[in-house]
C-alpha positions as CSV (number, residue, x, y, z in Angstrom):
1,X,123.2,13.5,22.1
2,X,126.4,15.7,21.6
3,X,124.4,17.9,19.4
4,X,121.8,18.5,22.2
5,X,124.7,19.2,24.7
6,X,126.1,21.8,22.4
7,X,122.7,23.5,21.7
8,X,122.3,23.6,25.4
9,X,125.7,25.1,25.9
10,X,126.7,22.2,28.2
11,X,129.2,19.4,28.1
12,X,128.0,15.9,27.3
13,X,128.3,15.0,30.8
14,X,126.5,18.1,32.1
15,X,123.8,17.5,29.5
16,X,123.2,14.0,30.7
17,X,123.3,14.9,34.4
18,X,120.7,17.8,33.8
19,X,118.5,15.4,31.7
20,X,118.8,12.8,34.6
21,X,117.8,15.5,37.4
22,X,114.9,16.7,35.2
23,X,113.6,13.2,34.9
24,X,113.8,12.5,38.5
25,X,111.8,15.7,39.3
26,X,109.0,14.9,37.1
27,X,106.5,13.4,39.6
28,X,103.9,12.5,37.1
29,X,105.9,9.6,35.7
30,X,106.1,6.2,37.3
31,X,109.1,5.0,39.3
32,X,109.5,2.4,36.8
33,X,109.9,4.9,34.0
34,X,112.4,6.9,35.8
35,X,114.5,3.9,36.9
36,X,114.5,2.9,33.3
37,X,115.9,6.3,32.2
38,X,118.4,6.2,35.1
39,X,119.6,2.7,33.8
40,X,120.0,4.1,30.2
41,X,121.7,7.2,31.4
42,X,124.2,5.0,33.5
43,X,124.8,3.0,30.5
44,X,125.6,6.2,28.4
45,X,128.0,7.3,31.1
46,X,129.6,3.8,31.1
47,X,130.0,3.9,27.4
48,X,131.5,7.3,27.2
49,X,134.1,6.1,29.8
50,X,134.7,3.1,27.5
51,X,135.2,5.4,24.4
52,X,137.6,7.4,26.2
53,X,139.8,4.3,27.0
54,X,139.4,3.3,23.3
55,X,140.6,6.7,22.3
56,X,143.7,6.6,24.3
57,X,144.5,3.2,22.8
58,X,143.7,4.4,19.2
59,X,146.2,7.2,19.9
60,X,148.9,4.6,20.6
61,X,148.0,2.8,17.5
62,X,148.1,5.8,15.4
63,X,151.7,6.7,16.7
64,X,153.0,3.2,15.9
65,X,151.2,3.3,12.3
66,X,152.8,6.7,11.6
67,X,156.3,5.2,12.7
68,X,155.9,2.6,9.9
69,X,154.6,-0.3,12.2
70,X,151.5,-2.2,12.1
71,X,150.7,-2.9,15.9
72,X,148.9,-6.2,16.7
73,X,146.7,-4.1,19.0
74,X,144.9,-2.6,16.0
75,X,142.5,-5.2,15.6
76,X,141.9,-5.2,19.5
77,X,141.3,-1.5,19.2
78,X,139.0,-1.7,16.2
79,X,137.0,-4.4,18.1
80,X,136.8,-2.3,21.3
81,X,135.6,0.7,19.1
82,X,133.0,-1.3,17.5
83,X,131.7,-2.6,20.9
84,X,131.6,1.0,22.3
85,X,129.6,2.2,19.4
86,X,127.3,-0.6,19.5
87,X,126.8,0.1,23.3
88,X,126.1,3.9,22.7
89,X,123.7,3.0,19.9
90,X,121.8,0.5,22.1
91,X,121.5,2.9,25.0
92,X,120.5,5.6,22.7
93,X,117.8,3.5,21.0
94,X,116.5,2.6,24.4
95,X,116.2,6.2,25.5
96,X,114.5,7.2,22.2
97,X,111.9,4.4,22.4
98,X,110.7,4.7,25.9
99,X,107.2,5.3,26.3
């Protein structure tokens, strides 16, 4: 998805917003299909926010590790990163496999 945004010369948020607006304007599709895409897009935005939080936590852990420590938050950050990656993968798979 990031590659698509870059190719279009947009930020990821702008790319997702444009895709959502484009989907909403397509009158040939059913309301159910549009609602499904909106749900997936909302999930991608939520996952993106979650990854931003994880990134902040990861920076804190990296500072501690670089200072010679092994913070107990390391396992929490790794688990949160894994959940965020799975969330993005699930939403992307749903988007790619819509009929």
